[in-house]
C-alpha positions as CSV (number, residue, x, y, z in Angstrom):
1,E,95.8,109.4,85.0
2,V,97.0,107.4,88.0
3,Q,100.0,105.2,87.3
4,L,101.9,102.8,89.5
5,V,105.2,101.1,88.6
6,E,106.8,98.5,90.8
7,S,110.6,97.9,90.9
8,G,113.2,96.2,93.0
9,G,112.2,92.6,92.6
10,G,114.6,89.7,91.8
11,V,116.1,86.5,93.2
12,V,117.2,86.3,96.8
13,Q,118.3,83.6,99.1
14,P,116.2,82.5,102.1
15,G,116.9,84.8,105.0
16,G,117.7,87.7,102.7
17,S,116.1,91.0,102.2
18,L,114.6,93.0,99.3
19,R,113.0,96.4,99.1
20,L,110.2,96.9,96.6
21,S,109.4,100.3,95.3
22,C,106.1,101.6,93.9
23,A,106.5,104.8,91.9
24,I,103.2,106.7,91.9
25,S,102.0,109.5,89.6
26,G,98.8,111.2,88.8
27,V,97.3,111.1,92.3
28,T,95.2,114.2,92.8
29,F,93.1,113.0,95.7
30,D,93.9,112.7,99.4
31,D,91.8,109.9,100.8
32,Y,93.2,106.5,99.8
33,A,95.1,103.5,100.9
34,I,98.2,102.0,99.2
35,G,98.3,98.3,99.3
36,W,100.8,95.6,98.6
37,F,99.5,92.3,97.2
38,R,101.1,89.2,96.0
39,Q,100.1,86.3,93.7
40,R,101.8,82.9,93.9
41,P,101.6,80.6,90.9
42,G,98.2,79.1,90.5
43,K,96.8,81.2,93.4
44,E,94.7,84.3,93.8
45,R,96.1,87.8,94.4
46,N,96.1,88.4,98.2
47,G,96.8,91.5,100.1
48,I,99.6,91.5,102.6
49,A,100.2,95.1,103.6
50,S,98.6,98.5,103.3
51,M,99.1,102.1,104.4
52,S,96.6,104.9,105.0
53,A,97.7,108.0,103.0
54,P,95.9,110.4,105.4
55,D,97.6,109.3,108.6
56,G,100.3,106.8,107.6
57,R,99.0,103.9,109.6
58,R,100.3,100.6,108.4
59,Y,98.5,97.2,108.4
60,F,99.9,93.8,107.8
61,V,98.6,90.2,107.5
62,D,100.0,87.8,110.2
63,S,102.2,85.9,107.8
64,V,104.4,89.0,107.1
65,R,103.8,91.3,110.1
66,D,107.1,90.5,111.8
67,R,109.2,90.5,108.6
68,F,107.8,93.2,106.3
69,S,107.5,96.9,106.8
70,I,106.5,100.0,104.9
71,P,109.2,102.7,105.3
72,T,108.3,106.3,105.5
73,S,107.9,108.1,102.2
74,D,105.7,110.6,100.3
75,P,102.6,108.5,99.5
76,K,101.8,110.6,96.4
77,K,105.2,109.8,94.9
78,M,106.7,106.5,96.2
79,V,105.8,103.7,98.5
80,Y,108.2,100.9,99.6
81,L,107.8,97.4,100.9
82,Q,110.8,96.3,102.9
83,M,111.0,92.6,103.1
84,D,113.3,90.9,105.6
85,Y,113.9,87.3,106.6
86,L,112.4,86.1,103.3
87,I,111.3,82.5,103.0
88,P,110.6,80.4,99.9
89,E,106.8,80.9,100.5
90,D,107.3,84.6,99.8
91,T,108.0,83.8,96.1
92,A,105.3,85.5,94.1
93,V,104.5,88.4,91.8
94,Y,104.1,91.5,93.9
95,Y,101.7,94.3,93.1
96,C,101.0,97.7,94.5
97,G,97.6,99.2,94.3
98,I,95.5,102.2,95.4
99,N,92.2,102.0,97.1
100,R,90.6,105.4,96.5
101,D,88.0,106.6,99.1
102,P,88.1,103.3,101.1
103,L,84.6,102.1,101.9
104,W,83.8,102.9,105.6
105,G,87.3,104.3,105.9
106,D,88.7,100.8,105.9
107,Y,92.3,101.5,105.0
108,A,93.2,98.0,106.2
109,S,91.1,96.3,103.5
110,F,92.9,93.5,101.7
111,D,90.1,92.8,99.3
112,R,91.5,93.3,95.9
113,N,88.0,94.3,94.6
114,D,88.3,97.5,96.7
115,Y,91.4,98.6,94.7
116,D,91.0,100.9,91.8
117,Y,94.5,101.2,90.4
118,W,97.3,98.6,90.0
119,G,100.9,98.4,88.9
120,Q,102.1,95.8,86.5
121,G,103.6,93.5,89.1
122,I,107.1,92.4,89.7
123,Q,108.6,89.0,90.4
124,V,110.2,88.1,93.7
125,T,111.9,84.7,94.0
126,V,113.3,83.3,97.2
127,S,115.5,80.3,96.5
128,S,118.8,78.9,97.4
């Protein structure tokens, strides 16, 4: 059984940094993408970053491309989201997910319907 558990959230001041962790277990397949999504209050869950497990390529949406990164890790055990220069608009519940056998090999998909497994989510609040 695939399980994902996020950690590392909390409250941070604007301009600060946080590193989210996604502990992964039960993955027995090789072709997948790990994605990071967030959901602001009253909004839909939107993808912001993903990584291809086979080759490690990273993908980001424009709003976080210059501020967020995915540090190197073992994608079958742990994936991180390094968030720098945080702004209040980054306040949201953050989720990691796995897209198994991405359709057409699209590891950059940010469509939540493509994802098969999810963590429980973790709150990030950016406030002074």
